[in-house]
C-alpha positions as CSV (number, residue, x, y, z in Angstrom):
1,M,117.6,68.7,-119.2
2,G,119.3,66.6,-121.6
3,E,119.9,69.3,-124.1
4,T,121.1,71.6,-121.6
5,I,123.4,69.0,-120.0
6,G,124.6,68.2,-123.7
7,K,125.8,71.8,-124.2
8,E,127.3,72.3,-121.0
9,A,129.4,69.1,-121.8
10,Q,130.4,70.7,-124.9
11,A,131.5,73.8,-123.1
12,N,133.5,71.9,-120.9
13,D,135.1,69.6,-123.4
14,V,133.1,66.5,-122.0
15,S,132.5,63.9,-124.5
16,V,130.4,61.2,-122.4
17,V,128.0,62.0,-119.6
18,L,127.9,59.1,-117.3
19,G,124.6,58.6,-117.0
20,P,121.6,58.4,-116.7
21,A,121.2,55.8,-113.9
22,V,118.1,53.5,-114.4
23,N,118.4,50.8,-112.0
24,I,115.0,50.0,-110.3
25,K,114.3,51.3,-107.1
26,R,113.7,47.6,-105.5
27,S,114.2,48.8,-101.8
28,P,113.7,51.9,-100.2
29,L,117.0,51.4,-98.4
30,C,119.4,51.4,-101.2
31,G,121.8,53.9,-100.8
32,R,121.9,55.2,-104.4
33,N,118.2,55.4,-104.8
34,F,118.6,59.2,-105.4
35,E,120.0,58.9,-108.6
36,Y,117.8,56.3,-110.1
37,Y,114.4,57.2,-111.8
38,S,111.8,54.7,-110.5
39,E,110.5,51.6,-109.3
40,D,108.5,51.1,-112.6
41,P,110.7,49.7,-115.6
42,Y,108.2,51.6,-118.2
43,L,108.4,54.9,-116.5
44,A,112.6,54.7,-116.0
45,G,112.8,53.5,-119.8
46,E,110.8,56.6,-121.1
47,I,112.5,59.3,-118.9
48,A,116.0,57.7,-119.7
49,A,115.2,57.9,-123.5
50,A,114.1,61.6,-123.5
51,F,117.3,62.3,-121.3
52,I,119.6,60.7,-123.8
53,N,118.0,62.0,-126.8
54,G,118.5,65.3,-125.3
55,V,122.0,65.0,-124.4
56,Q,123.3,63.3,-127.6
57,S,121.2,66.0,-129.7
58,Q,124.4,67.8,-128.8
59,H,126.9,65.0,-130.0
60,V,127.9,64.4,-126.6
61,G,127.5,60.7,-125.4
62,T,125.6,59.3,-122.5
63,S,126.5,56.0,-120.6
64,I,123.4,54.3,-119.1
65,K,124.0,52.5,-116.0
66,H,124.4,50.4,-114.1
67,F,123.6,47.3,-116.5
68,A,122.1,45.3,-114.7
69,A,120.6,44.2,-111.4
70,N,122.3,46.5,-109.6
71,N,120.0,47.6,-106.7
72,Q,121.9,47.8,-103.5
73,E,125.6,49.3,-102.5
74,Y,126.3,46.6,-99.8
75,H,128.9,44.2,-101.3
76,R,127.9,45.5,-104.8
77,M,131.3,44.8,-106.1
78,S,131.2,41.2,-105.5
79,N,127.8,39.8,-104.6
80,S,125.3,38.1,-107.3
81,S,121.8,39.4,-107.9
82,E,120.0,36.0,-108.0
83,A,116.8,36.6,-110.3
84,D,114.9,34.5,-112.9
85,E,114.8,35.5,-116.4
86,R,111.3,36.7,-116.5
87,T,111.9,39.0,-113.3
88,L,115.0,40.4,-115.3
89,R,113.3,40.8,-118.6
90,E,110.2,42.5,-117.1
91,I,111.5,44.6,-114.3
92,Y,115.3,45.1,-114.5
93,F,115.9,45.1,-118.0
94,P,113.1,47.0,-119.8
95,A,114.7,50.6,-118.9
96,F,117.9,49.8,-120.7
97,E,116.0,48.0,-123.6
98,T,113.9,51.2,-124.0
99,A,116.8,53.4,-123.9
100,V,118.5,51.5,-126.7
101,K,115.4,51.1,-129.0
102,K,114.4,55.0,-128.7
103,A,117.8,56.7,-128.0
104,Q,120.8,54.2,-129.0
105,P,122.7,55.7,-126.0
106,Y,126.6,55.9,-127.2
107,T,127.9,53.9,-124.5
108,F,126.6,51.4,-121.5
109,M,128.2,50.8,-118.2
110,C,128.1,47.5,-116.8
111,S,127.6,47.0,-113.2
112,Y,129.8,45.7,-110.5
113,N,127.7,42.7,-109.2
114,Q,127.4,39.1,-110.5
115,I,124.0,38.3,-112.2
116,N,123.3,34.6,-111.1
117,G,126.9,33.6,-110.6
118,I,128.5,35.6,-113.6
119,F,130.0,38.9,-113.1
120,A,128.3,41.6,-115.4
121,S,131.4,42.7,-116.9
122,E,132.2,39.0,-118.2
123,N,128.5,38.1,-118.9
124,K,128.3,37.2,-122.6
125,W,124.4,36.7,-122.4
126,L,123.8,40.1,-120.6
127,L,126.4,42.1,-122.8
128,T,126.2,40.3,-126.1
129,D,123.3,38.2,-126.5
130,V,120.7,40.5,-124.8
131,L,122.2,43.8,-125.6
132,R,123.2,43.6,-128.9
133,S,121.7,40.5,-130.7
134,D,118.1,41.0,-129.0
135,W,118.0,44.9,-128.6
136,G,120.4,46.0,-131.3
137,F,122.9,48.2,-129.5
138,K,125.6,49.7,-131.6
139,G,128.0,51.7,-129.2
140,Y,130.4,50.3,-126.7
141,V,130.3,49.1,-123.4
142,M,132.7,50.2,-120.4
143,S,133.1,48.9,-116.8
144,D,131.9,50.6,-113.9
145,W,134.9,51.9,-112.0
146,G,136.9,48.8,-110.8
147,A,134.3,46.3,-112.1
148,V,136.6,44.2,-114.3
149,N,137.1,40.8,-112.8
150,D,139.0,39.0,-116.0
151,R,140.0,41.3,-118.4
152,V,140.2,39.0,-121.3
153,R,137.0,37.1,-120.6
154,G,135.0,40.3,-120.4
155,L,136.5,41.6,-123.8
156,K,135.1,38.1,-125.2
157,A,131.8,38.6,-123.4
158,G,131.2,42.2,-125.0
159,L,133.2,44.6,-122.7
160,E,135.1,47.0,-124.8
161,L,136.4,49.5,-122.2
162,E,137.9,49.0,-118.8
163,M,137.6,52.0,-116.2
164,P,139.7,53.1,-114.9
165,S,143.0,52.1,-116.0
166,S,144.9,49.2,-114.5
167,G,148.3,50.9,-115.0
168,G,148.8,48.3,-118.2
169,A,148.5,45.3,-116.0
170,N,145.3,44.1,-117.9
171,D,146.4,45.6,-121.3
172,A,149.4,43.1,-121.3
173,L,147.1,40.3,-120.6
174,I,145.0,41.0,-123.6
175,V,148.2,41.5,-125.7
176,A,149.4,37.9,-124.3
177,A,146.0,36.4,-125.1
178,V,146.2,37.6,-128.6
179,K,149.7,36.3,-129.0
180,D,148.8,32.9,-127.4
181,G,145.7,32.5,-129.5
182,S,143.3,32.3,-126.6
183,L,141.6,35.7,-127.7
184,K,141.0,36.2,-131.5
185,E,142.5,39.4,-132.7
186,E,139.3,40.1,-134.6
187,I,137.4,40.7,-131.4
188,L,140.1,43.1,-130.0
189,D,139.7,45.1,-133.5
190,Q,136.0,45.0,-133.0
191,A,136.4,46.6,-129.4
192,V,138.8,49.1,-130.8
193,E,136.7,49.9,-133.9
194,R,133.5,50.5,-131.4
195,I,135.4,52.8,-129.1
196,L,136.8,54.9,-131.9
197,R,133.5,55.2,-133.7
198,I,132.2,57.0,-130.6
199,I,135.1,59.2,-129.9
200,F,134.8,60.3,-133.5
201,E,131.0,61.0,-133.2
202,Y,132.2,63.8,-130.6
203,V,135.4,64.9,-132.2
204,D,133.8,65.5,-135.6
205,H,131.2,67.6,-134.2
206,R,133.1,69.6,-131.6
207,T,131.4,72.9,-131.1
208,P,132.6,75.5,-129.0
209,Q,129.7,76.5,-126.5
210,E,129.6,79.2,-123.9
211,F,128.9,77.9,-120.3
212,T,125.8,79.9,-119.7
213,M,125.8,79.1,-116.1
214,E,123.2,81.8,-115.0
215,K,120.9,80.8,-118.0
216,D,121.1,77.3,-116.9
217,H,120.5,77.9,-113.4
218,E,117.2,79.2,-114.3
219,E,116.8,76.1,-116.5
220,A,117.5,73.9,-113.2
221,R,115.1,76.1,-111.1
222,H,112.2,75.2,-113.8
223,I,113.2,71.5,-113.8
224,A,113.1,71.2,-109.9
225,E,109.5,73.1,-109.9
226,E,108.0,70.6,-112.6
227,S,109.3,67.5,-110.5
228,M,108.4,68.5,-106.9
229,V,105.3,66.5,-105.4
230,L,102.5,68.0,-103.4
231,L,101.5,65.2,-101.4
232,K,99.1,66.9,-98.6
233,N,97.4,70.1,-98.6
234,D,94.5,69.9,-96.0
235,E,92.3,73.1,-95.7
236,N,94.4,74.3,-98.6
237,I,97.0,75.3,-96.2
238,L,99.1,76.0,-99.4
239,P,100.0,78.4,-101.0
240,L,101.3,80.7,-98.4
241,K,100.1,84.1,-98.5
242,T,102.7,87.2,-97.9
243,S,100.2,88.6,-95.4
244,E,100.8,85.6,-93.2
245,K,103.4,85.4,-90.5
246,V,105.4,82.2,-91.2
247,A,108.0,80.2,-89.6
248,F,110.7,78.7,-91.6
249,I,112.2,75.9,-89.4
250,G,115.1,73.5,-90.1
251,G,118.7,74.0,-91.4
252,F,117.5,72.8,-94.9
253,A,115.7,76.1,-95.3
254,K,118.9,77.8,-95.1
255,K,121.3,75.1,-96.4
256,P,119.1,72.7,-98.4
257,R,120.3,69.2,-99.2
258,F,120.2,69.3,-103.2
259,Q,122.3,66.2,-104.2
260,G,123.4,62.7,-103.2
261,G,126.7,61.8,-101.7
262,G,129.3,59.6,-103.7
263,S,130.8,59.9,-107.4
264,S,127.6,62.0,-108.6
265,H,128.5,65.0,-106.2
266,I,129.2,67.9,-108.1
267,N,130.3,71.6,-107.3
268,C,128.0,74.1,-108.3
269,F,128.6,77.8,-109.0
270,K,125.6,78.8,-106.9
271,V,123.1,77.4,-104.8
272,T,119.9,78.8,-103.6
273,N,117.8,78.2,-100.6
274,A,114.2,78.7,-99.8
275,L,114.5,81.3,-97.1
276,D,116.4,83.9,-99.4
277,S,113.9,83.0,-102.2
278,V,110.5,83.8,-100.7
279,P,108.6,87.1,-102.0
280,S,110.2,90.4,-101.1
281,D,106.9,91.3,-99.2
282,A,106.6,87.8,-97.2
283,Q,106.5,87.9,-93.5
284,V,109.1,85.0,-92.6
285,T,111.0,84.2,-89.6
286,Y,114.0,81.7,-89.1
287,A,114.8,79.4,-86.6
288,E,117.3,76.5,-87.5
289,G,115.7,74.1,-84.8
290,F,117.9,71.4,-86.0
291,P,121.0,71.1,-88.2
292,D,121.2,70.2,-91.8
293,D,124.1,67.9,-91.7
294,K,123.7,65.6,-88.5
295,D,121.4,64.4,-86.0
296,L,121.6,66.7,-83.0
297,Y,119.2,67.9,-80.6
298,D,119.8,71.3,-79.1
299,D,117.7,72.4,-76.5
300,A,118.3,76.3,-77.1
301,Q,117.8,75.9,-80.9
302,V,114.5,73.8,-80.0
303,A,113.2,76.5,-77.8
304,E,114.0,79.2,-80.4
305,A,112.0,77.1,-82.9
306,L,109.0,76.5,-80.7
307,K,108.9,80.2,-80.0
308,A,108.9,81.0,-83.7
309,A,106.5,78.6,-84.7
310,K,104.0,79.7,-81.7
311,E,104.1,83.4,-82.8
312,A,103.4,82.8,-86.3
313,D,100.3,82.0,-88.4
314,K,101.8,79.0,-89.9
315,A,105.2,76.8,-89.7
316,V,107.0,75.3,-92.5
317,I,109.4,72.6,-91.2
318,F,112.4,72.1,-93.7
319,A,113.1,68.3,-92.7
320,G,115.0,65.6,-94.5
321,L,118.1,63.4,-94.5
322,P,121.6,64.6,-94.0
323,D,124.3,63.4,-96.4
324,N,125.5,61.0,-94.1
325,F,122.2,59.1,-94.3
326,E,122.4,58.2,-97.9
327,S,125.1,57.8,-99.9
328,E,126.8,55.7,-103.0
329,G,128.9,53.0,-101.2
330,Y,126.3,52.1,-98.4
331,D,122.8,51.3,-98.0
332,R,120.4,53.0,-95.4
333,S,119.6,50.6,-92.2
334,H,116.2,52.3,-91.9
335,M,113.7,54.6,-93.3
336,R,113.4,57.0,-90.2
337,L,114.4,60.7,-90.2
338,P,117.0,61.8,-87.7
339,D,115.7,61.4,-84.0
340,C,116.3,65.2,-83.6
341,Q,113.9,66.2,-86.5
342,L,111.3,63.6,-85.3
343,R,111.3,65.2,-81.8
344,L,111.2,68.7,-82.9
345,I,108.3,67.9,-85.4
346,D,106.2,66.5,-82.5
347,Q,107.0,69.4,-80.3
348,I,105.9,71.9,-83.3
349,L,102.7,70.2,-84.0
350,Q,101.7,70.5,-80.3
351,V,101.9,74.4,-80.5
352,Q,101.2,75.2,-84.1
353,P,98.3,73.1,-85.7
354,N,99.1,74.8,-89.0
355,T,102.2,73.0,-89.9
356,V,103.9,72.2,-93.5
357,I,106.7,69.8,-93.9
358,V,108.9,70.2,-96.9
359,L,111.2,66.8,-97.3
360,H,114.7,66.8,-98.7
361,N,115.3,63.4,-99.1
362,G,116.7,61.0,-102.1
363,S,114.4,58.0,-101.1
364,P,111.0,57.3,-99.0
365,V,111.1,58.0,-95.3
366,E,108.7,56.7,-92.6
367,M,106.1,59.7,-91.6
368,P,104.9,58.8,-88.2
369,W,103.7,62.7,-88.2
370,L,101.7,62.6,-91.5
371,S,98.2,62.3,-89.9
372,D,99.0,65.6,-87.7
373,V,100.4,67.9,-90.5
374,K,98.4,69.9,-92.9
375,G,100.9,70.3,-95.6
376,L,103.7,68.0,-97.3
377,L,105.9,68.9,-100.2
378,E,108.1,66.2,-101.4
379,A,111.3,68.4,-102.8
380,Y,113.5,65.1,-103.1
381,L,116.8,66.5,-104.1
382,G,116.2,69.4,-106.2
383,G,119.6,70.4,-107.5
384,Q,121.3,73.7,-107.3
385,A,118.1,75.9,-107.8
386,G,116.0,73.8,-105.6
387,G,115.7,76.1,-102.8
388,A,114.2,78.8,-105.2
389,A,111.8,76.1,-106.7
390,V,110.4,75.2,-103.2
391,A,109.7,78.9,-102.3
392,N,108.0,79.6,-105.6
393,I,105.7,76.5,-104.9
394,L,105.2,77.3,-101.3
395,Y,103.9,81.0,-102.1
396,G,101.9,79.8,-105.5
397,K,104.2,81.5,-108.0
398,V,104.3,77.8,-109.5
399,N,101.6,75.2,-109.4
400,P,103.0,72.0,-108.4
401,S,102.7,69.3,-110.9
402,G,105.0,66.3,-110.1
403,K,104.0,62.9,-109.5
404,L,105.4,60.0,-107.5
405,A,107.8,57.7,-109.3
406,E,107.9,55.3,-106.5
407,T,105.5,54.3,-103.7
408,M,105.7,55.9,-100.3
409,P,105.0,52.8,-97.8
410,L,104.2,53.3,-94.3
411,K,106.9,51.3,-93.1
412,L,110.2,49.4,-94.2
413,S,108.8,46.3,-93.4
414,D,106.0,46.5,-95.8
415,N,108.5,46.5,-98.8
416,P,108.2,43.4,-100.9
417,S,112.1,42.9,-100.7
418,Y,112.2,43.5,-96.7
419,L,113.3,39.8,-96.2
420,N,115.5,39.5,-99.1
421,F,117.6,43.0,-99.5
422,G,121.2,43.2,-98.5
423,G,122.8,39.6,-98.1
424,G,126.2,38.8,-98.7
425,E,127.5,36.5,-101.5
426,K,123.9,36.1,-103.0
427,V,121.1,38.3,-103.0
428,E,117.9,36.6,-103.8
429,Y,115.0,38.5,-106.0
430,R,112.3,36.3,-104.4
431,E,109.6,38.9,-104.9
432,G,110.0,38.4,-108.6
433,V,108.2,40.8,-110.6
434,F,106.1,42.1,-107.5
435,V,108.3,45.3,-107.1
436,G,106.9,48.5,-105.9
437,Y,103.1,49.2,-106.7
438,R,102.8,45.9,-108.5
439,Y,103.1,44.4,-105.0
440,Y,101.2,47.0,-102.9
441,D,98.4,47.4,-105.2
442,T,98.0,43.5,-105.8
443,K,98.1,43.0,-102.0
444,E,95.5,45.8,-101.7
445,M,98.1,47.0,-99.0
446,E,97.8,50.6,-97.3
447,V,100.4,53.0,-98.2
448,A,101.4,56.5,-97.0
449,Y,101.1,57.7,-100.8
450,P,100.6,55.5,-104.1
451,F,102.7,55.3,-107.3
452,G,101.9,58.2,-109.7
453,Y,100.3,60.5,-106.7
454,G,100.6,64.1,-106.6
455,L,98.3,67.1,-105.9
456,S,97.9,70.2,-107.4
457,Y,96.4,73.7,-106.6
458,T,93.9,73.1,-108.9
459,T,91.5,70.2,-109.9
460,F,91.1,68.1,-112.9
461,A,88.2,65.9,-114.3
462,Y,88.7,63.2,-116.5
463,S,85.8,62.0,-119.1
464,N,85.0,60.5,-122.6
465,L,87.4,57.4,-122.6
466,E,87.8,56.2,-126.1
467,I,89.6,53.2,-127.4
468,S,90.3,52.7,-131.1
469,N,89.9,49.0,-131.3
470,E,88.2,46.8,-128.9
471,N,89.0,43.5,-130.5
472,P,92.7,44.0,-131.7
473,T,95.2,41.4,-132.6
474,E,98.8,41.5,-131.0
475,K,100.1,43.0,-134.2
476,D,97.6,46.1,-133.7
477,T,98.2,49.5,-132.0
478,V,95.6,50.4,-129.8
479,T,94.9,54.2,-129.4
480,V,93.3,55.3,-126.1
481,S,92.1,59.0,-125.9
482,V,90.7,60.8,-122.9
483,D,89.3,64.2,-121.8
484,V,91.0,66.3,-119.3
485,T,89.5,69.5,-118.0
486,N,91.1,71.8,-115.4
487,T,87.9,72.2,-113.0
488,G,89.6,74.8,-110.7
489,D,90.3,78.7,-111.2
490,I,94.1,78.5,-112.0
491,A,96.3,76.9,-114.7
492,G,97.8,73.5,-113.7
493,K,99.6,70.8,-115.3
494,E,98.1,67.0,-114.9
495,I,100.2,63.8,-115.5
496,V,97.6,61.4,-117.0
497,Q,98.6,57.8,-116.3
498,L,97.5,54.6,-118.2
499,Y,97.7,51.2,-116.8
500,V,96.8,47.8,-118.2
501,K,95.2,45.0,-116.1
502,D,95.5,41.4,-117.6
503,C,92.2,39.4,-116.9
504,T,93.2,36.3,-119.1
505,N,94.7,34.4,-116.3
506,S,97.8,33.4,-118.3
507,T,100.0,33.4,-115.8
508,I,100.4,35.2,-112.2
509,R,100.6,38.9,-113.1
510,P,100.4,42.4,-111.0
511,E,97.1,43.9,-110.7
512,K,98.1,46.5,-112.9
513,E,101.1,47.9,-114.9
514,L,101.9,51.4,-116.1
515,K,102.0,51.3,-119.9
516,N,101.8,55.1,-121.0
517,F,101.5,58.5,-119.3
518,E,101.4,62.1,-120.6
519,K,101.6,65.3,-118.9
520,I,99.7,68.5,-120.3
521,A,99.0,72.2,-119.4
522,L,95.6,73.5,-118.5
523,E,93.9,76.9,-118.4
524,P,91.2,77.3,-116.0
525,G,88.2,75.6,-117.4
526,E,90.4,74.3,-120.6
527,T,89.6,70.7,-122.0
528,K,92.5,68.9,-123.8
529,T,92.2,65.2,-125.3
530,V,95.0,63.2,-124.2
531,I,96.2,60.5,-126.8
532,M,98.3,57.5,-125.7
533,D,99.0,54.2,-127.6
534,L,99.3,50.8,-126.6
535,D,101.1,48.1,-128.6
536,K,101.6,44.2,-127.9
537,R,104.3,44.9,-125.2
538,S,101.8,46.8,-123.2
539,F,100.0,43.4,-122.9
540,A,102.6,41.1,-122.9
541,W,104.5,39.0,-120.2
542,Y,108.0,37.3,-121.0
543,N,107.8,33.9,-121.4
544,T,111.0,31.7,-120.8
545,D,109.6,28.6,-122.9
546,L,108.8,31.0,-125.9
547,N,112.0,33.1,-125.1
548,D,109.7,36.1,-126.0
549,W,106.9,38.3,-124.8
550,F,103.6,36.5,-124.9
551,A,100.3,38.2,-124.9
552,A,97.6,35.7,-124.3
553,S,94.2,35.9,-125.9
554,G,91.5,37.4,-123.9
555,D,90.2,40.4,-121.9
556,Y,92.3,43.3,-120.8
557,Q,91.3,46.4,-118.7
558,I,92.4,49.8,-119.9
559,L,92.5,51.9,-116.9
560,V,93.4,55.5,-117.1
561,G,93.9,57.8,-113.6
562,A,95.7,60.3,-111.7
563,S,97.7,57.4,-109.7
564,S,98.0,53.8,-109.5
565,R,95.1,54.0,-106.8
566,D,93.2,56.9,-108.4
567,I,91.5,55.0,-111.3
568,R,89.1,57.6,-113.2
569,L,88.1,55.6,-116.2
570,V,88.0,51.8,-117.1
571,G,87.4,50.3,-120.4
572,T,88.1,46.7,-121.7
573,I,89.4,45.3,-124.7
574,H,89.5,41.5,-126.1
575,L,93.0,40.7,-127.8
576,N,93.1,38.0,-130.4
577,S,96.5,36.6,-130.4
578,S,97.9,34.4,-132.6
579,Q,100.6,33.3,-130.2
580,Q,100.6,29.9,-128.9
581,L,102.8,28.9,-126.0
582,P,104.8,25.6,-126.4
583,M,103.4,22.5,-124.9
584,H,104.3,19.0,-124.7
585,V,102.0,16.5,-123.5
586,H,103.0,13.7,-121.1
587,M,101.7,11.4,-118.4
588,N,101.3,14.2,-115.6
589,T,99.6,16.9,-118.1
590,T,96.5,17.6,-116.6
591,L,93.0,17.6,-118.3
592,G,92.7,21.2,-117.3
593,E,95.8,22.1,-119.2
594,L,94.3,20.3,-122.2
595,F,91.1,22.1,-121.9
596,R,92.8,25.4,-121.8
597,D,94.6,25.1,-125.0
598,P,92.3,25.4,-128.0
599,R,94.4,23.1,-129.9
600,T,93.6,20.2,-127.3
601,N,90.2,21.4,-126.1
602,E,88.3,19.0,-128.1
603,F,90.6,15.9,-127.1
604,A,89.9,16.9,-123.4
605,K,86.1,17.0,-123.9
606,E,86.1,13.5,-125.2
607,L,88.6,12.1,-122.6
608,T,86.4,13.9,-119.7
609,S,83.3,12.6,-121.0
610,K,84.7,9.0,-121.1
611,Y,86.1,9.2,-117.8
612,L,82.9,10.6,-116.2
613,S,81.0,8.1,-118.0
614,S,83.2,5.2,-116.4
615,M,83.0,7.0,-112.9
616,N,79.1,6.8,-113.2
617,S,78.8,3.2,-114.7
618,G,76.9,0.6,-112.6
619,E,79.7,-1.6,-111.7
620,K,82.0,1.2,-110.8
621,S,79.5,3.3,-108.8
622,A,80.3,4.2,-105.2
623,S,77.6,4.0,-102.3
624,E,74.8,6.4,-102.4
625,A,76.3,8.2,-99.5
626,A,79.6,8.5,-101.3
627,T,77.8,9.7,-104.4
628,E,75.9,12.4,-102.7
629,A,79.5,13.6,-101.1
630,I,80.5,14.1,-104.7
631,S,79.3,17.6,-105.7
632,E,79.3,18.6,-109.4
633,K,81.9,21.3,-108.0
634,M,84.0,18.7,-106.7
635,V,84.0,16.8,-110.0
636,L,84.9,20.1,-111.9
637,A,87.9,20.7,-109.6
638,M,89.1,17.0,-109.9
639,T,88.8,17.0,-113.5
640,D,90.9,20.1,-113.9
641,S,93.8,18.8,-112.1
642,M,93.4,15.3,-113.0
643,P,96.8,13.9,-114.7
644,L,96.5,11.8,-117.8
645,R,97.9,9.0,-115.8
646,A,95.3,8.9,-113.3
647,L,92.7,8.0,-115.9
648,M,94.0,4.7,-115.5
649,S,92.6,4.4,-112.1
650,F,89.5,6.5,-112.5
651,G,88.6,6.3,-116.2
652,D,89.0,2.7,-117.2
653,F,91.8,3.5,-119.5
654,S,94.8,1.0,-120.0
655,R,98.4,2.6,-120.2
656,E,98.7,1.7,-123.9
657,E,95.6,3.6,-124.8
658,I,97.1,6.9,-122.7
659,S,100.3,6.4,-124.5
660,D,98.6,6.7,-127.7
661,I,96.6,9.5,-126.8
662,I,99.6,11.3,-125.7
663,E,101.5,10.6,-129.0
664,N,98.3,11.8,-130.9
665,L,98.1,15.1,-129.0
666,N,102.0,15.9,-129.3
667,K,101.6,15.4,-133.1
668,L,98.8,18.2,-133.0
669,L,101.1,20.7,-131.4
């Protein structure tokens, strides 16, 4: 897709494509989720890097956006995303970081919002310390359209290009700042150099291209076919047969919603729909039932739809969200489909049990009818050829192979950001790293469909999990291989997913996290070996005391499966890490903390032995009844949480002794 878009950009003299958009889907309500990749930072980063490499292979730049923590539309130009650094580094930054390290986008687009009280457009920590110093970004940073708050301050922070023009007003401020010495001329020169270098990258490789619209339309269809997700297929209701009488119902069958609203909206030279794309010998009748563009229940249209459904062998309802339900500029207020659609779906299910629903939506919807339908195809917003892709999947010309890049919750209130989404001046990210499946899976919460889920018209078996090194250090790469077999009777594609579970208890972490994936094509009966690598980052979490990624020594489970809730194979490694967390011992350091650090473990044993001996001595012993009440388990728990200062009360230590112990321990660390 990236290569095709790069060629189209060359054909139309476009030097920079404003994308990809990789902001995390923190809530299903975000009005711009339709153009974001995923709730998972690893997945978003890998897809972004691939797309960027494709576009830039044609010497056309990309502008990865919106950096950073731009996860809602409400008050997006002024509100502050309040998140701790670990949350930012683990959830909201990695897609951008991966893109830099694997693809080096020509440009970055900073977001409108503030981050912890500082506008992204003038946030030096964000635009220089993290983006350039930590990750090695070499291009230039532009503002989102109208995101500049203070032009000179932004320039100092690392914002090179203001978009759009301010009519010369902000340029005059830059000139004045250079003249009065408040802005170093070298900073301005550096900004100009960074912009010119990217301009020359395009100009020096300008290549006239033919705009191959028909060919690219077919490519768009192929991409859509690879991406749509079959969520339900009870009794193998799909694929449809041309011998069956099928009723297509819903305005989207004839006029599909294939893109989101706002600045990403484009004009296509043609758009295909499912109704006109079915096989020539298919027996399909059509009834609108409800319009594609508004929530309108029309008795006559409903009656026509019910008649068509009742007379058919099967019904396919093309449901989804009209343009005005989700768009740039505002967030959704609920997860429901239009009421007219819900009413008609309920009525059709009463007369036609063999019903399939095709969804056209940019983000999850509540599905109260889910248990009553036999088939469900998530088409999302499939682009200009999405209609043909839907028809090809419905009639089995294409075997569906997409997987969900986000969890489908049962209801809005299940979402971890539910109580803290929206807001005015500040939006608090209180759920921390527990976003999407990281929350649902850790909570063992029922969902409509889990992250990574997707069916096929064939089946796959997983076997022979092999791990190259079960006792690695943090410097080693661990190679994981697994055999996957197509156990059905038609060709298909499977997306094998590799998750890691931290069993070290070094900090609070999600139940599992995606760390690799691979899509493979298999003929019936064919077996292929899928090979995936894990490195230190696959096991690590961001420690703000270290200001670095930390992988604790201990056990980690290697989980291979077809979704986050469908783990087929499990292995275990023991990581031997040389990393040590910084530690400073003080009066309130607990014995448990000393026990858990190998550098202070022996000291902890000595102190505990003396403290327990003192408690059990004759003159300090309690009454017989009290002694019976203090169990071994209780002693262990008390010891674990016993601060050093308490040894004065329970261990017969003097304050001077404890102070000396603390001094000696800190010399060790």
